[in-house]
C-alpha angles and dihedrals in degrees: 000000000000092000091052091050091050092048092049091045092052091049090049091052090049090053092050090049091049092052092049090051090051089053090051096254093129097148097064125133120232137202097013128161132207128195115253114249098182136073095215090111140002099264120123096196140018123223119223113198094198137358129193125182123185144154110270112251090207102048127039119237094012125125118205115208112198115195116194128197124180123198131196136184125186087209122067114259110259093202122015096199094053093048093044091052094053092045091047092049089051094056092040090058090044089055090051090053093042090056089060096040132112087229090066092046091050094048096042096047087064089063117061110226145122102227133043130190132188124214131185126224118189129195116188 
């Protein structure tokens, strides 16, 4: 079952990457991990399926960090609200940890700005 999950996860990440390319977000990072900085759960790292950082076209000197997480289940969801809540909590905690990560520092030092914001994007 682990091989199937890995195969499906890889395909899901390819689909996310393809969509981002269609939207013109060609310089996105994929399959990144950040160290966990919270004790809300027992994870040591958080996986980020795709990450795109860019200068905001609406506000000067602002970097937008878009974190994308895709989820898949081979079984139909029994209850959309309960699954959505757990998936949303997962990416919310990942954003918390991303904001304190060396990955964010490395990416954002390449873009000169005064203000940085992090946004989630969830694909179920």
